[in-house]
N, CA, C and O atoms as a GROMACS GRO file, in nm:
protein
  592
    1MET      N    1   5.702  -1.106   5.535
    1MET     CA    2   5.616  -1.008   5.656
    1MET      C    3   5.680  -1.084   5.780
    1MET      O    4   5.732  -1.188   5.822
    2PHE      N    5   5.610  -0.881   5.826
    2PHE     CA    6   5.651  -0.982   6.008
    2PHE      C    7   5.508  -1.155   6.031
    2PHE      O    8   5.417  -1.214   5.972
    3SER      N    9   5.600  -1.156   6.179
    3SER     CA   10   5.440  -1.245   6.241
    3SER      C   11   5.373  -1.185   6.340
    3SER      O   12   5.416  -1.077   6.382
    4GLY      N   13   5.282  -1.231   6.384
    4GLY     CA   14   5.203  -1.182   6.472
    4GLY      C   15   5.311  -1.092   6.615
    4GLY      O   16   5.330  -0.978   6.656
    5ARG      N   17   5.348  -1.204   6.642
    5ARG     CA   18   5.468  -1.209   6.756
    5ARG      C   19   5.534  -1.153   6.762
    5ARG      O   20   5.576  -1.147   6.878
    6THR      N   21   5.629  -1.036   6.638
    6THR     CA   22   5.688  -0.931   6.607
    6THR      C   23   5.655  -0.860   6.636
    6THR      O   24   5.700  -0.793   6.729
    7ILE      N   25   5.487  -0.822   6.524
    7ILE     CA   26   5.421  -0.742   6.612
    7ILE      C   27   5.431  -0.668   6.756
    7ILE      O   28   5.462  -0.560   6.806
    8THR      N   29   5.380  -0.809   6.792
    8THR     CA   30   5.311  -0.754   6.899
    8THR      C   31   5.461  -0.735   6.980
    8THR      O   32   5.428  -0.650   7.062
    9THR      N   33   5.561  -0.754   6.998
    9THR     CA   34   5.708  -0.714   6.966
    9THR      C   35   5.723  -0.594   7.001
    9THR      O   36   5.757  -0.542   7.107
   10LEU      N   37   5.685  -0.542   6.872
   10LEU     CA   38   5.727  -0.384   6.839
   10LEU      C   39   5.625  -0.345   6.881
   10LEU      O   40   5.648  -0.224   6.878
   11VAL      N   41   5.499  -0.356   6.928
   11VAL     CA   42   5.437  -0.245   6.967
   11VAL      C   43   5.470  -0.243   7.132
   11VAL      O   44   5.441  -0.145   7.200
   12MET      N   45   5.526  -0.346   7.182
   12MET     CA   46   5.562  -0.393   7.347
   12MET      C   47   5.691  -0.230   7.377
   12MET      O   48   5.697  -0.139   7.459
   13LEU      N   49   5.759  -0.268   7.275
   13LEU     CA   50   5.901  -0.149   7.271
   13LEU      C   51   5.851  -0.066   7.231
   13LEU      O   52   5.950   0.006   7.239
   14ALA      N   53   5.786  -0.009   7.195
   14ALA     CA   54   5.731   0.105   7.150
   14ALA      C   55   5.657   0.197   7.314
   14ALA      O   56   5.673   0.311   7.358
   15ILE      N   57   5.550   0.040   7.379
   15ILE     CA   58   5.484   0.097   7.442
   15ILE      C   59   5.604   0.171   7.556
   15ILE      O   60   5.616   0.291   7.579
   16PHE      N   61   5.714   0.018   7.635
   16PHE     CA   62   5.776   0.033   7.679
   16PHE      C   63   5.902   0.210   7.676
   16PHE      O   64   5.942   0.302   7.747
   17ALA      N   65   5.907   0.158   7.551
   17ALA     CA   66   6.018   0.326   7.515
   17ALA      C   67   5.971   0.481   7.557
   17ALA      O   68   6.018   0.583   7.608
   18GLY      N   69   5.793   0.406   7.479
   18GLY     CA   70   5.760   0.573   7.495
   18GLY      C   71   5.702   0.618   7.612
   18GLY      O   72   5.659   0.733   7.621
   19ALA      N   73   5.697   0.523   7.719
   19ALA     CA   74   5.685   0.499   7.868
   19ALA      C   75   5.788   0.593   7.923
   19ALA      O   76   5.761   0.712   7.941
   20SER      N   77   5.922   0.534   7.954
   20SER     CA   78   6.018   0.644   7.929
   20SER      C   79   6.076   0.720   7.876
   20SER      O   80   6.171   0.766   7.938
   21VAL      N   81   6.052   0.768   7.745
   21VAL     CA   82   6.077   0.880   7.731
   21VAL      C   83   5.967   1.052   7.804
   21VAL      O   84   5.988   1.169   7.835
   22LEU      N   85   5.834   0.935   7.793
   22LEU     CA   86   5.731   1.039   7.810
   22LEU      C   87   5.772   1.063   8.058
   22LEU      O   88   5.719   1.145   8.133
   23ALA      N   89   5.864   0.966   8.088
   23ALA     CA   90   5.882   0.952   8.272
   23ALA      C   91   5.970   1.049   8.260
   23ALA      O   92   5.971   1.113   8.365
   24LEU      N   93   6.071   1.108   8.153
   24LEU     CA   94   6.173   1.182   8.174
   24LEU      C   95   6.154   1.350   8.198
   24LEU      O   96   6.229   1.425   8.260
   25ASP      N   97   6.028   1.380   8.127
   25ASP     CA   98   6.012   1.527   8.171
   25ASP      C   99   5.920   1.507   8.304
   25ASP      O  100   5.843   1.602   8.324
   26LEU      N  101   5.915   1.406   8.392
   26LEU     CA  102   5.847   1.445   8.499
   26LEU      C  103   5.919   1.441   8.619
   26LEU      O  104   6.006   1.354   8.616
   27PRO      N  105   5.912   1.515   8.742
   27PRO     CA  106   6.022   1.563   8.848
   27PRO      C  107   6.039   1.428   8.888
   27PRO      O  108   5.982   1.320   8.870
   28ALA      N  109   6.191   1.498   8.981
   28ALA     CA  110   6.274   1.302   8.975
   28ALA      C  111   6.207   1.223   9.075
   28ALA      O  112   6.204   1.100   9.070
   29LYS      N  113   6.161   1.282   9.155
   29LYS     CA  114   6.099   1.140   9.252
   29LYS      C  115   5.970   1.049   9.188
   29LYS      O  116   5.945   0.928   9.198
   30ALA      N  117   5.884   1.186   9.102
   30ALA     CA  118   5.773   1.079   8.972
   30ALA      C  119   5.863   1.006   8.879
   30ALA      O  120   5.829   0.897   8.833
   31ARG      N  121   5.962   1.056   8.853
   31ARG     CA  122   5.997   0.947   8.733
   31ARG      C  123   6.093   0.834   8.769
   31ARG      O  124   6.160   0.791   8.675
   32PHE      N  125   6.104   0.798   8.845
   32PHE     CA  126   6.173   0.648   8.921
   32PHE      C  127   6.118   0.549   8.913
   32PHE      O  128   6.178   0.447   8.880
   33PHE      N  129   5.989   0.552   8.942
   33PHE     CA  130   5.888   0.419   8.914
   33PHE      C  131   5.899   0.397   8.750
   33PHE      O  132   5.958   0.310   8.685
   34PRO      N  133   5.830   0.494   8.714
   34PRO     CA  134   5.814   0.458   8.518
   34PRO      C  135   5.959   0.450   8.431
   34PRO      O  136   5.996   0.436   8.314
   35LEU      N  137   6.001   0.463   8.532
   35LEU     CA  138   6.235   0.453   8.440
   35LEU      C  139   6.217   0.302   8.488
   35LEU      O  140   6.192   0.239   8.386
   36LEU      N  141   6.219   0.236   8.573
   36LEU     CA  142   6.245   0.142   8.680
   36LEU      C  143   6.147   0.034   8.592
   36LEU      O  144   6.226  -0.044   8.538
   37ILE      N  145   6.044   0.008   8.565
   37ILE     CA  146   5.985  -0.038   8.442
   37ILE      C  147   6.002  -0.005   8.374
   37ILE      O  148   6.124   0.007   8.375
   38GLY      N  149   5.945   0.051   8.238
   38GLY     CA  150   6.015   0.121   8.168
   38GLY      C  151   6.155   0.066   8.065
   38GLY      O  152   6.142   0.022   7.951
   39ILE      N  153   6.249   0.077   8.118
   39ILE     CA  154   6.343   0.098   8.114
   39ILE      C  155   6.427  -0.062   8.063
   39ILE      O  156   6.472  -0.082   7.951
   40PRO      N  157   6.429  -0.176   8.199
   40PRO     CA  158   6.414  -0.327   8.198
   40PRO      C  159   6.280  -0.371   8.104
   40PRO      O  160   6.283  -0.482   8.050
   41GLY      N  161   6.167  -0.284   8.083
   41GLY     CA  162   6.084  -0.337   7.985
   41GLY      C  163   6.109  -0.311   7.843
   41GLY      O  164   6.022  -0.329   7.758
   42ALA      N  165   6.190  -0.283   7.824
   42ALA     CA  166   6.190  -0.151   7.655
   42ALA      C  167   6.361  -0.289   7.650
   42ALA      O  168   6.343  -0.365   7.555
   43LEU      N  169   6.451  -0.312   7.701
   43LEU     CA  170   6.545  -0.386   7.717
   43LEU      C  171   6.482  -0.573   7.655
   43LEU      O  172   6.507  -0.644   7.557
   44LEU      N  173   6.426  -0.581   7.735
   44LEU     CA  174   6.361  -0.697   7.729
   44LEU      C  175   6.323  -0.698   7.605
   44LEU      O  176   6.392  -0.777   7.539
   45CYS      N  177   6.216  -0.627   7.523
   45CYS     CA  178   6.131  -0.623   7.420
   45CYS      C  179   6.213  -0.612   7.331
   45CYS      O  180   6.146  -0.641   7.233
   46ALA      N  181   6.366  -0.581   7.277
   46ALA     CA  182   6.451  -0.563   7.242
   46ALA      C  183   6.505  -0.716   7.199
   46ALA      O  184   6.506  -0.781   7.094
   47TRP      N  185   6.541  -0.731   7.307
   47TRP     CA  186   6.594  -0.906   7.312
   47TRP      C  187   6.486  -0.977   7.234
   47TRP      O  188   6.515  -1.049   7.138
   48GLN      N  189   6.384  -0.962   7.267
   48GLN     CA  190   6.285  -1.115   7.209
   48GLN      C  191   6.247  -1.040   7.098
   48GLN      O  192   6.154  -1.095   7.039
   49LEU      N  193   6.297  -0.888   7.021
   49LEU     CA  194   6.255  -0.869   6.924
   49LEU      C  195   6.407  -0.942   6.817
   49LEU      O  196   6.379  -0.998   6.712
   50VAL      N  197   6.482  -0.936   6.839
   50VAL     CA  198   6.615  -1.007   6.804
   50VAL      C  199   6.574  -1.139   6.826
   50VAL      O  200   6.646  -1.206   6.752
   51LEU      N  201   6.501  -1.211   6.886
   51LEU     CA  202   6.507  -1.312   6.867
   51LEU      C  203   6.389  -1.432   6.765
   51LEU      O  204   6.400  -1.545   6.719
   52ASP      N  205   6.256  -1.298   6.771
   52ASP     CA  206   6.200  -1.351   6.671
   52ASP      C  207   6.258  -1.324   6.534
   52ASP      O  208   6.263  -1.410   6.446
   53LEU      N  209   6.294  -1.223   6.523
   53LEU     CA  210   6.425  -1.188   6.429
   53LEU      C  211   6.434  -1.335   6.352
   53LEU      O  212   6.381  -1.400   6.262
   54ARG      N  213   6.540  -1.338   6.454
   54ARG     CA  214   6.601  -1.440   6.402
   54ARG      C  215   6.576  -1.636   6.368
   54ARG      O  216   6.630  -1.725   6.303
   55ARG      N  217   6.414  -1.607   6.497
   55ARG     CA  218   6.312  -1.698   6.490
   55ARG      C  219   6.257  -1.722   6.284
   55ARG      O  220   6.280  -1.813   6.204
   56ALA      N  221   6.187  -1.603   6.273
   56ALA     CA  222   6.166  -1.573   6.135
   56ALA      C  223   6.264  -1.613   5.995
   56ALA      O  224   6.212  -1.604   5.884
   57SER      N  225   6.401  -1.656   6.008
   57SER     CA  226   6.509  -1.676   5.919
   57SER      C  227   6.513  -1.811   5.926
   57SER      O  228   6.558  -1.861   5.822
   58ASP      N  229   6.472  -1.914   6.037
   58ASP     CA  230   6.482  -2.053   6.018
   58ASP      C  231   6.338  -2.095   5.973
   58ASP      O  232   6.238  -2.023   5.971
   59PRO      N  233   6.349  -2.237   5.935
   59PRO     CA  234   6.250  -2.245   5.840
   59PRO      C  235   6.134  -2.316   5.917
   59PRO      O  236   6.165  -2.384   6.015
   60PRO      N  237   6.023  -2.307   5.888
   60PRO     CA  238   5.872  -2.275   5.983
   60PRO      C  239   5.848  -2.467   5.986
   60PRO      O  240   5.874  -2.561   5.910
   61GLU      N  241   5.776  -2.443   6.138
   61GLU     CA  242   5.720  -2.561   6.148
   61GLU      C  243   5.580  -2.550   6.067
   61GLU      O  244   5.532  -2.453   6.008
   62THR      N  245   5.524  -2.702   6.086
   62THR     CA  246   5.439  -2.744   6.066
   62THR      C  247   5.326  -2.700   6.166
   62THR      O  248   5.335  -2.690   6.288
   63ALA      N  249   5.188  -2.672   6.064
   63ALA     CA  250   5.004  -2.630   6.176
   63ALA      C  251   5.062  -2.760   6.273
   63ALA      O  252   5.081  -2.725   6.389
   64ALA      N  253   5.087  -2.885   6.248
   64ALA     CA  254   5.051  -2.989   6.385
   64ALA      C  255   5.144  -2.948   6.497
   64ALA      O  256   5.096  -2.957   6.610
   65GLN      N  257   5.343  -2.881   6.478
   65GLN     CA  258   5.402  -2.911   6.551
   65GLN      C  259   5.340  -2.808   6.575
   65GLN      O  260   5.230  -2.860   6.596
   66GLU      N  261   5.315  -2.644   6.596
   66GLU     CA  262   5.235  -2.540   6.665
   66GLU      C  263   5.139  -2.629   6.758
   66GLU      O  264   5.136  -2.657   6.878
   67ALA      N  265   5.078  -2.654   6.668
   67ALA     CA  266   4.942  -2.731   6.777
   67ALA      C  267   4.973  -2.743   6.928
   67ALA      O  268   4.938  -2.683   7.029
   68GLY      N  269   5.048  -2.839   6.901
   68GLY     CA  270   5.122  -2.964   6.975
   68GLY      C  271   5.206  -2.852   7.148
   68GLY      O  272   5.201  -2.873   7.269
   69ALA      N  273   5.278  -2.725   7.051
   69ALA     CA  274   5.334  -2.673   7.159
   69ALA      C  275   5.220  -2.551   7.158
   69ALA      O  276   5.266  -2.498   7.057
   70GLY      N  277   5.143  -2.492   7.182
   70GLY     CA  278   5.117  -2.432   7.236
   70GLY      C  279   5.037  -2.416   7.363
   70GLY      O  280   5.072  -2.514   7.428
   71ARG      N  281   4.952  -2.351   7.434
   71ARG     CA  282   4.915  -2.457   7.525
   71ARG      C  283   4.735  -2.389   7.575
   71ARG      O  284   4.715  -2.268   7.588
   72SER      N  285   4.632  -2.486   7.593
   72SER     CA  286   4.509  -2.476   7.588
   72SER      C  287   4.468  -2.316   7.582
   72SER      O  288   4.559  -2.232   7.582
   73GLU      N  289   4.324  -2.273   7.576
   73GLU     CA  290   4.283  -2.138   7.655
   73GLU      C  291   4.275  -2.169   7.811
   73GLU      O  292   4.356  -2.126   7.893
   74ALA      N  293   4.172  -2.247   7.839
   74ALA     CA  294   4.153  -2.341   7.887
   74ALA      C  295   4.258  -2.357   8.061
   74ALA      O  296   4.220  -2.352   8.178
   75GLU      N  297   4.364  -2.373   8.015
   75GLU     CA  298   4.452  -2.390   8.094
   75GLU      C  299   4.600  -2.276   8.129
   75GLU      O  300   4.682  -2.274   8.220
   76VAL      N  301   4.570  -2.164   7.964
   76VAL     CA  302   4.554  -2.049   8.042
   76VAL      C  303   4.497  -1.971   8.152
   76VAL      O  304   4.543  -1.933   8.259
   77PHE      N  305   4.398  -1.960   8.100
   77PHE     CA  306   4.220  -1.955   8.227
   77PHE      C  307   4.215  -2.013   8.376
   77PHE      O  308   4.161  -1.991   8.485
   78VAL      N  309   4.294  -2.090   8.320
   78VAL     CA  310   4.335  -2.187   8.489
   78VAL      C  311   4.444  -2.101   8.543
   78VAL      O  312   4.428  -2.036   8.647
   79TRP      N  313   4.562  -2.098   8.471
   79TRP     CA  314   4.698  -2.057   8.530
   79TRP      C  315   4.649  -1.900   8.571
   79TRP      O  316   4.685  -1.877   8.686
   80LEU      N  317   4.598  -1.819   8.528
   80LEU     CA  318   4.533  -1.643   8.546
   80LEU      C  319   4.474  -1.675   8.651
   80LEU      O  320   4.527  -1.619   8.746
   81ALA      N  321   4.336  -1.779   8.699
   81ALA     CA  322   4.238  -1.815   8.830
   81ALA      C  323   4.369  -1.834   8.944
   81ALA      O  324   4.364  -1.780   9.055
   82LEU      N  325   4.452  -1.894   8.910
   82LEU     CA  326   4.544  -1.938   9.051
   82LEU      C  327   4.667  -1.817   9.027
   82LEU      O  328   4.748  -1.823   9.120
   83PHE      N  329   4.693  -1.740   8.955
   83PHE     CA  330   4.780  -1.641   8.996
   83PHE      C  331   4.728  -1.586   9.082
   83PHE      O  332   4.771  -1.585   9.197
   84PHE      N  333   4.568  -1.499   9.019
   84PHE     CA  334   4.521  -1.398   9.094
   84PHE      C  335   4.453  -1.442   9.259
   84PHE      O  336   4.446  -1.356   9.347
   85GLY      N  337   4.408  -1.581   9.280
   85GLY     CA  338   4.370  -1.619   9.343
   85GLY      C  339   4.503  -1.646   9.456
   85GLY      O  340   4.485  -1.593   9.566
   86THR      N  341   4.580  -1.693   9.446
   86THR     CA  342   4.737  -1.697   9.520
   86THR      C  343   4.814  -1.516   9.586
   86THR      O  344   4.848  -1.486   9.700
   87LEU      N  345   4.815  -1.455   9.492
   87LEU     CA  346   4.805  -1.280   9.522
   87LEU      C  347   4.728  -1.258   9.597
   87LEU      O  348   4.760  -1.224   9.711
   88ALA      N  349   4.611  -1.269   9.560
   88ALA     CA  350   4.465  -1.228   9.651
   88ALA      C  351   4.543  -1.251   9.798
   88ALA      O  352   4.589  -1.161   9.867
   89GLY      N  353   4.549  -1.438   9.836
   89GLY     CA  354   4.533  -1.486   9.956
   89GLY      C  355   4.619  -1.463  10.003
   89GLY      O  356   4.616  -1.490  10.124
   90PHE      N  357   4.754  -1.398   9.951
   90PHE     CA  358   4.886  -1.472  10.052
   90PHE      C  359   4.947  -1.390  10.004
   90PHE      O  360   5.060  -1.391  10.053
   91GLY      N  361   4.928  -1.270   9.888
   91GLY     CA  362   4.976  -1.124   9.898
   91GLY      C  363   5.118  -1.180   9.772
   91GLY      O  364   5.155  -1.289   9.726
   92PHE      N  365   5.159  -1.035   9.758
   92PHE     CA  366   5.272  -0.993   9.682
   92PHE      C  367   5.427  -1.110   9.721
   92PHE      O  368   5.466  -1.204   9.653
   93ILE      N  369   5.486  -1.054   9.856
   93ILE     CA  370   5.571  -1.074   9.892
   93ILE      C  371   5.534  -1.302   9.911
   93ILE      O  372   5.587  -1.380   9.831
   94LEU      N  373   5.494  -1.324   9.959
   94LEU     CA  374   5.455  -1.487   9.990
   94LEU      C  375   5.420  -1.540   9.869
   94LEU      O  376   5.497  -1.629   9.831
   95GLY      N  377   5.307  -1.508   9.778
   95GLY     CA  378   5.185  -1.556   9.661
   95GLY      C  379   5.245  -1.540   9.569
   95GLY      O  380   5.165  -1.568   9.480
   96ALA      N  381   5.374  -1.502   9.506
   96ALA     CA  382   5.413  -1.427   9.417
   96ALA      C  383   5.558  -1.552   9.354
   96ALA      O  384   5.572  -1.618   9.251
   97PRO      N  385   5.624  -1.537   9.452
   97PRO     CA  386   5.730  -1.658   9.453
   97PRO      C  387   5.611  -1.806   9.449
   97PRO      O  388   5.583  -1.866   9.345
   98LEU      N  389   5.567  -1.832   9.558
   98LEU     CA  390   5.497  -1.979   9.536
   98LEU      C  391   5.437  -2.002   9.391
   98LEU      O  392   5.469  -2.103   9.327
   99ILE      N  393   5.353  -1.913   9.342
   99ILE     CA  394   5.305  -1.932   9.238
   99ILE      C  395   5.421  -1.928   9.089
   99ILE      O  396   5.448  -2.020   9.012
  100VAL      N  397   5.449  -1.848   9.090
  100VAL     CA  398   5.614  -1.880   9.012
  100VAL      C  399   5.660  -2.015   9.010
  100VAL      O  400   5.699  -2.070   8.907
  101THR      N  401   5.656  -2.073   9.130
  101THR     CA  402   5.800  -2.150   9.145
  101THR      C  403   5.674  -2.249   9.089
  101THR      O  404   5.734  -2.335   9.024
  102ALA      N  405   5.554  -2.274   9.084
  102ALA     CA  406   5.463  -2.377   9.103
  102ALA      C  407   5.455  -2.385   8.909
  102ALA      O  408   5.458  -2.488   8.841
  103PHE      N  409   5.445  -2.229   8.855
  103PHE     CA  410   5.392  -2.247   8.714
  103PHE      C  411   5.499  -2.270   8.637
  103PHE      O  412   5.484  -2.335   8.534
  104VAL      N  413   5.632  -2.218   8.674
  104VAL     CA  414   5.794  -2.329   8.634
  104VAL      C  415   5.777  -2.465   8.646
  104VAL      O  416   5.798  -2.539   8.550
  105ARG      N  417   5.749  -2.496   8.729
  105ARG     CA  418   5.765  -2.616   8.762
  105ARG      C  419   5.696  -2.729   8.686
  105ARG      O  420   5.752  -2.822   8.627
  106PHE      N  421   5.510  -2.695   8.699
  106PHE     CA  422   5.405  -2.776   8.673
  106PHE      C  423   5.395  -2.707   8.516
  106PHE      O  424   5.382  -2.806   8.444
  107SER      N  425   5.395  -2.617   8.451
  107SER     CA  426   5.335  -2.548   8.358
  107SER      C  427   5.427  -2.564   8.242
  107SER      O  428   5.407  -2.612   8.131
  108SER      N  429   5.579  -2.488   8.319
  108SER     CA  430   5.664  -2.498   8.172
  108SER      C  431   5.747  -2.620   8.250
  108SER      O  432   5.864  -2.583   8.258
  109ARG      N  433   5.731  -2.744   8.308
  109ARG     CA  434   5.766  -2.845   8.313
  109ARG      C  435   5.929  -2.834   8.333
  109ARG      O  436   5.999  -2.915   8.272
  110GLU      N  437   5.982  -2.752   8.403
  110GLU     CA  438   6.129  -2.787   8.456
  110GLU      C  439   6.151  -2.811   8.557
  110GLU      O  440   6.080  -2.847   8.651
  111SER      N  441   6.259  -2.793   8.546
  111SER     CA  442   6.272  -2.896   8.700
  111SER      C  443   6.262  -2.804   8.821
  111SER      O  444   6.241  -2.683   8.828
  112TRP      N  445   6.286  -2.909   8.928
  112TRP     CA  446   6.293  -2.827   9.051
  112TRP      C  447   6.333  -2.693   9.088
  112TRP      O  448   6.291  -2.586   9.134
  113GLN      N  449   6.463  -2.770   9.033
  113GLN     CA  450   6.639  -2.658   9.072
  113GLN      C  451   6.548  -2.547   8.988
  113GLN      O  452   6.471  -2.489   9.065
  114ASN      N  453   6.536  -2.502   8.851
  114ASN     CA  454   6.468  -2.394   8.784
  114ASN      C  455   6.362  -2.378   8.860
  114ASN      O  456   6.322  -2.264   8.837
  115ALA      N  457   6.307  -2.419   8.922
  115ALA     CA  458   6.115  -2.368   9.000
  115ALA      C  459   6.212  -2.323   9.094
  115ALA      O  460   6.232  -2.206   9.061
  116LEU      N  461   6.290  -2.352   9.201
  116LEU     CA  462   6.302  -2.318   9.315
  116LEU      C  463   6.393  -2.167   9.284
  116LEU      O  464   6.372  -2.060   9.342
  117PHE      N  465   6.483  -2.189   9.192
  117PHE     CA  466   6.567  -2.102   9.130
  117PHE      C  467   6.451  -1.954   9.090
  117PHE      O  468   6.464  -1.853   9.160
  118ALA      N  469   6.366  -1.955   8.998
  118ALA     CA  470   6.253  -1.850   8.931
  118ALA      C  471   6.214  -1.842   9.049
  118ALA      O  472   6.252  -1.726   9.064
  119GLY      N  473   6.144  -1.882   9.203
  119GLY     CA  474   6.067  -1.836   9.283
  119GLY      C  475   6.148  -1.732   9.410
  119GLY      O  476   6.105  -1.646   9.487
  120ALA      N  477   6.289  -1.793   9.383
  120ALA     CA  478   6.402  -1.709   9.524
  120ALA      C  479   6.398  -1.586   9.428
  120ALA      O  480   6.379  -1.478   9.484
  121GLY      N  481   6.417  -1.582   9.254
  121GLY     CA  482   6.451  -1.480   9.233
  121GLY      C  483   6.311  -1.403   9.231
  121GLY      O  484   6.350  -1.290   9.261
  122THR      N  485   6.186  -1.394   9.217
  122THR     CA  486   6.090  -1.366   9.196
  122THR      C  487   6.046  -1.314   9.373
  122THR      O  488   5.947  -1.241   9.385
  123PHE      N  489   6.120  -1.354   9.492
  123PHE     CA  490   6.115  -1.335   9.609
  123PHE      C  491   6.184  -1.170   9.645
  123PHE      O  492   6.138  -1.068   9.696
  124ALA      N  493   6.354  -1.222   9.575
  124ALA     CA  494   6.409  -1.139   9.574
  124ALA      C  495   6.396  -0.979   9.523
  124ALA      O  496   6.436  -0.871   9.568
  125VAL      N  497   6.326  -1.018   9.415
  125VAL     CA  498   6.323  -0.892   9.295
  125VAL      C  499   6.171  -0.802   9.452
  125VAL      O  500   6.193  -0.723   9.544
  126MET      N  501   6.038  -0.868   9.405
  126MET     CA  502   5.998  -0.859   9.511
  126MET      C  503   6.029  -0.784   9.644
  126MET      O  504   5.996  -0.666   9.655
  127TYR      N  505   6.093  -0.854   9.749
  127TYR     CA  506   6.107  -0.786   9.807
  127TYR      C  507   6.246  -0.637   9.846
  127TYR      O  508   6.243  -0.530   9.907
  128GLY      N  509   6.361  -0.722   9.760
  128GLY     CA  510   6.455  -0.606   9.720
  128GLY      C  511   6.433  -0.487   9.663
  128GLY      O  512   6.489  -0.382   9.696
  129VAL      N  513   6.319  -0.506   9.540
  129VAL     CA  514   6.284  -0.355   9.468
  129VAL      C  515   6.200  -0.268   9.560
  129VAL      O  516   6.227  -0.167   9.625
  130PHE      N  517   6.075  -0.353   9.542
  130PHE     CA  518   5.962  -0.309   9.604
  130PHE      C  519   5.931  -0.244   9.783
  130PHE      O  520   5.853  -0.157   9.822
  131ILE      N  521   6.020  -0.322   9.852
  131ILE     CA  522   5.980  -0.316  10.012
  131ILE      C  523   6.147  -0.276  10.035
  131ILE      O  524   6.157  -0.236  10.151
  132TRP      N  525   6.245  -0.274   9.984
  132TRP     CA  526   6.385  -0.239  10.073
  132TRP      C  527   6.445  -0.086  10.011
  132TRP      O  528   6.488   0.015  10.067
  133LEU      N  529   6.417  -0.142   9.800
  133LEU     CA  530   6.448   0.005   9.805
  133LEU      C  531   6.333   0.104   9.809
  133LEU      O  532   6.343   0.210   9.872
  134LEU      N  533   6.249   0.078   9.758
  134LEU     CA  534   6.116   0.190   9.690
  134LEU      C  535   6.084   0.215   9.791
  134LEU      O  536   6.054   0.334   9.791
  135GLU      N  537   6.068   0.162   9.908
  135GLU     CA  538   5.962   0.056  10.056
  135GLU      C  539   5.839   0.111  10.058
  135GLU      O  540   5.802   0.198  10.137
  136LEU      N  541   5.785   0.070   9.984
  136LEU     CA  542   5.671   0.023   9.996
  136LEU      C  543   5.573  -0.036  10.047
  136LEU      O  544   5.599  -0.141  10.104
  137SER      N  545   5.446   0.004  10.045
  137SER     CA  546   5.364  -0.184  10.158
  137SER      C  547   5.311  -0.203  10.084
  137SER      O  548   5.243  -0.126  10.015
  138LEU      N  549   5.332  -0.355  10.076
  138LEU     CA  550   5.249  -0.457   9.895
  138LEU      C  551   5.162  -0.500  10.044
  138LEU      O  552   5.183  -0.504  10.166
  139PHE      N  553   5.013  -0.539   9.909
  139PHE     CA  554   4.925  -0.574   9.978
  139PHE      C  555   4.917  -0.757  10.098
  139PHE      O  556   4.927  -0.865  10.040
  140GLN      N  557   4.910  -0.754  10.153
  140GLN     CA  558   4.962  -0.886  10.267
  140GLN      C  559   4.892  -1.017  10.227
  140GLN      O  560   4.921  -1.134  10.255
  141GLY      N  561   4.776  -0.958  10.143
  141GLY     CA  562   4.679  -1.140  10.126
  141GLY      C  563   4.546  -1.137  10.202
  141GLY      O  564   4.508  -1.022  10.222
  142LEU      N  565   4.479  -1.216  10.242
  142LEU     CA  566   4.357  -1.199  10.266
  142LEU      C  567   4.346  -1.294  10.368
  142LEU      O  568   4.278  -1.287  10.470
  143VAL      N  569   4.468  -1.440  10.306
  143VAL     CA  570   4.450  -1.544  10.384
  143VAL      C  571   4.518  -1.488  10.520
  143VAL      O  572   4.450  -1.512  10.619
  144LEU      N  573   4.666  -1.404  10.547
  144LEU     CA  574   4.759  -1.351  10.614
  144LEU      C  575   4.692  -1.266  10.713
  144LEU      O  576   4.724  -1.246  10.830
  145GLU      N  577   4.575  -1.212  10.631
  145GLU     CA  578   4.526  -1.068  10.698
  145GLU      C  579   4.453  -1.159  10.823
  145GLU      O  580   4.475  -1.149  10.944
  146TRP      N  581   4.354  -1.255  10.748
  146TRP     CA  582   4.252  -1.293  10.817
  146TRP      C  583   4.348  -1.359  10.956
  146TRP      O  584   4.298  -1.344  11.067
  147LEU      N  585   4.483  -1.432  10.946
  147LEU     CA  586   4.451  -1.540  11.071
  147LEU      C  587   4.620  -1.483  11.133
  147LEU      O  588   4.696  -1.550  11.202
  148PHE      N  589   4.646  -1.313  11.071
  148PHE     CA  590   4.739  -1.239  11.176
  148PHE      C  591   4.684  -1.104  11.188
  148PHE      O  592   4.737  -1.022  11.264
   0.00000   0.00000   0.00000
């Protein structure tokens, strides 16, 4: 039978694919943003589904291995608070790359090279897609607003 992870992936795939299909009936300018989110989201969910199904064929991990591999709920809530605080304080353009870099380095325990690459990629997406391509004005952050 399917695991909870696989069911979650299937539900998310249905949400992204459904949103993309519903967006096709919208006027051209209105459909751009839902498709910008829906199509990559559906593709990533489809890839995750492939990974989940491959993992299901592997031998199951013991309960001790699963418990050691997961994060505690407290750690997850701390990271959520840090994400919210950083985005509220420094905005999306500056705050998002900072918190992604910190998360990849400290929570995921990746190298500084990978963390900086993730932060630079986040900056490129935030600036390139939202400011340059969509010409949107993003929240600048309370700290930066107070300073400038």
